[in-house]
C-alpha positions as CSV (number, residue, x, y, z in Angstrom):
1,X,39.4,-50.0,21.6
2,X,36.2,-48.4,20.3
3,X,36.3,-45.3,18.3
4,X,33.6,-42.8,19.1
5,X,32.3,-40.4,16.5
6,X,29.8,-39.8,13.8
7,X,29.5,-41.8,10.7
8,X,29.4,-40.2,7.3
9,X,25.8,-41.0,7.0
10,X,24.9,-39.4,10.3
11,X,26.8,-36.2,9.2
12,X,24.9,-36.1,5.9
13,X,21.5,-36.5,7.6
14,X,22.4,-33.7,10.1
15,X,23.5,-31.4,7.3
16,X,20.3,-32.1,5.4
17,X,18.2,-31.2,8.5
18,X,20.1,-28.0,9.1
19,X,19.9,-27.0,5.4
20,X,16.2,-27.6,5.4
21,X,15.7,-25.5,8.5
22,X,17.9,-22.7,7.1
23,X,15.9,-22.6,3.9
24,X,12.6,-22.4,5.8
25,X,14.0,-19.5,7.9
26,X,15.2,-17.7,4.8
27,X,11.8,-18.1,3.1
28,X,10.0,-16.8,6.2
29,X,12.3,-13.8,6.5
30,X,11.7,-13.0,2.8
31,X,8.0,-13.1,3.3
32,X,8.2,-10.9,6.3
33,X,10.3,-8.3,4.5
34,X,7.8,-8.3,1.6
35,X,4.9,-7.9,4.0
36,X,6.6,-4.9,5.7
37,X,7.1,-3.3,2.3
38,X,3.5,-3.7,1.4
39,X,2.4,-2.2,4.8
40,X,4.6,0.8,4.3
41,X,3.2,1.4,0.8
42,X,-0.4,1.1,2.0
43,X,0.3,3.5,4.9
44,X,1.9,6.2,2.7
45,X,-0.8,5.7,0.0
46,X,-3.3,6.4,2.9
47,X,-1.5,9.6,3.8
48,X,-1.7,10.7,0.1
49,X,-5.4,9.9,-0.2
50,X,-6.3,11.6,3.1
51,X,-4.4,14.7,2.1
52,X,-6.3,14.9,-1.2
53,X,-9.6,14.4,0.5
54,X,-8.8,17.1,3.1
55,X,-7.8,19.5,0.3
56,X,-11.1,18.7,-1.5
57,X,-13.1,19.5,1.6
58,X,-11.4,22.9,1.8
59,X,-12.2,23.7,-1.8
60,X,-14.7,26.6,-2.1
61,X,-15.7,25.9,-5.7
62,X,-19.0,24.0,-6.1
63,X,-19.6,21.5,-7.5
64,X,-16.2,19.9,-7.4
65,X,-14.6,19.0,-10.7
66,X,-15.6,15.6,-11.9
67,X,-12.1,14.3,-12.3
68,X,-8.8,15.6,-10.9
69,X,-5.5,13.9,-10.9
70,X,-1.9,14.7,-10.0
71,X,1.4,13.5,-8.7
72,X,2.9,14.1,-5.3
73,X,6.2,13.1,-3.7
74,X,6.1,11.5,-0.3
75,X,8.7,9.3,1.5
76,X,11.1,9.8,-1.4
77,X,8.7,8.2,-3.9
78,X,6.4,9.5,-6.5
79,X,2.7,8.8,-6.0
80,X,-0.2,9.3,-8.5
81,X,-3.6,10.2,-7.2
82,X,-6.9,10.5,-9.0
83,X,-10.1,12.1,-7.5
84,X,-13.5,11.4,-9.0
85,X,-16.6,13.3,-8.0
86,X,-20.0,11.8,-8.6
87,X,-23.5,13.0,-8.0
88,X,-25.8,11.5,-5.4
89,X,-29.5,11.9,-4.8
90,X,-28.9,14.9,-2.5
91,X,-28.1,17.9,-4.8
92,X,-26.0,19.5,-2.0
93,X,-23.7,16.5,-1.7
94,X,-21.0,14.9,-3.9
95,X,-19.3,11.6,-3.5
96,X,-15.5,11.8,-3.8
97,X,-13.3,8.8,-4.5
98,X,-9.5,9.1,-4.3
99,X,-7.4,6.4,-5.8
100,X,-3.6,6.2,-5.2
101,X,-0.9,4.3,-7.0
102,X,2.8,4.4,-7.3
103,X,4.1,6.4,-10.3
104,X,6.2,3.4,-11.5
105,X,3.0,1.2,-11.5
106,X,0.2,3.6,-12.4
107,X,-2.4,0.9,-13.2
108,X,-1.9,-0.9,-9.8
109,X,-4.2,1.0,-7.4
110,X,-2.9,0.5,-3.9
111,X,-5.6,2.4,-2.0
112,X,-9.0,3.9,-2.6
113,X,-10.8,6.2,-0.2
114,X,-14.4,7.5,-0.4
115,X,-16.0,10.4,1.3
116,X,-18.9,12.9,0.8
117,X,-18.5,16.6,0.6
118,X,-21.3,19.1,1.1
119,X,-22.0,22.3,-0.7
120,X,-20.2,25.2,1.1
121,X,-22.5,27.6,2.9
122,X,-22.3,31.1,1.8
């Protein structure tokens, strides 16, 4: 009579293979979740920067202040923005650079947008 079944060694090899595959899946899932979080942060930082640039374009005062900064809440988080205006060769233009970071990490700039604003006519 022959007994059919797996030996202890075969079971240990199968368990090692499944454990390795499970670990690889867990690492891939963790990387995916971190990437989604970074994409969300960049998207919201883009909204904050675009909002500040649009407000700067509506500003009637000329020339724009050299440095403006502030804090805004968006998506239940606090965001810091910093707007810097610099002169360019054309006296009727200014370059605006808006940098955005999370309030809990103010030195880590997530996004920086640049545009040019013209002197308002009037």
